[in-house]
Residue, then its C-alpha position, 0 to 999 in steps of 0.5 A: x671601427x671605433x664608436x665614440x660616446x658623447x653626451x647625446x649631442x649636447x656638446x657639454x661633455x657632461x658624464x651623466x646617465x645619458x652618457x652612460x647609456x651611450x657607453x653601455x649601448x656602444x660597448x657592453x657587448x664587446x666587454x661581455x665577449x672579452x670575458x667569455x673568451x678569457x674565463x668561465x662563461x657563467x661569470x662573464x655577465x657579472x664581470x662585464x657588469x663590474x667593468x661597467x660599474x667601474x666606468x660609471x664610478x670613474x666616469x671622469x677618468x674615461x677618456x673621450x674617444x678612447x672608451x673601449x680601450x679604457x674598458x678593456x684595460x679595466x676588464x683586464x684588472x677585473x679578470x686578474x682580480x677574479x682569477x685571484x679568487x682561486x677559481x678554476x678557469x676551464x681552459x681544458x674544456x674547449x669544444x671538440x668541434x669548432x663553431x665556424x660561426x665564431x672565429x674566436x672559437x675556430x681559432x682555439x679549436x686549432x690544436x697547433x695554434x693552441x700549442x703554439x700559443x701555450x709556449x708564449x708568455x702571458x703578455x704575448x698571448x694577451x697582445x695577440x688576442x687583443x689584436x686578433x679577437x678584439x680587433x685592437x691595434x695602434x692607439x687602442x692597443x697602446x691604451x689597453x697596454x698602458x704604453x706608447x703607440x710605438x711600444x704597442x706596435x713593437x710589442x705586437x711585432x715581437x709577439x707575432x714573431x714569437x708566435x711564428x717561431x713557436x708555430x714553426x716548432x710545433 
């Protein structure tokens, strides 16, 4: 379910502190979780803050009704910049025992799945994770990827097909 951010019912479309408070309340946790799943957990809070600061600075660029996809797209850029700093991303430091309370950790704890995902391109992994973990599909996935809806649907279909083939080979 997508939550939209308004100017607290004023109907004037003003992007002020009230608008940002609504944006923060609706999406800060999702942005934080985006980083926890993709990088060092101790950096997730700072990276999420960078995304939200960018949203404030570029508030006129945030499309109404598509705030979360815009934030995820921005988060992808922030994470890429963070990784360029040559900091190690603890991919090997996955827990040995799955935390069944968090489906994302349960998925990465499955060794066959990890091996199958490792054979895919970065783009295919990114698309599958956005769809499976972040719950994005259709227009939202297209917005994050910066492509058309049809392109996003096709990319997701191809990524799923490649995952199925890779999983069968594992």
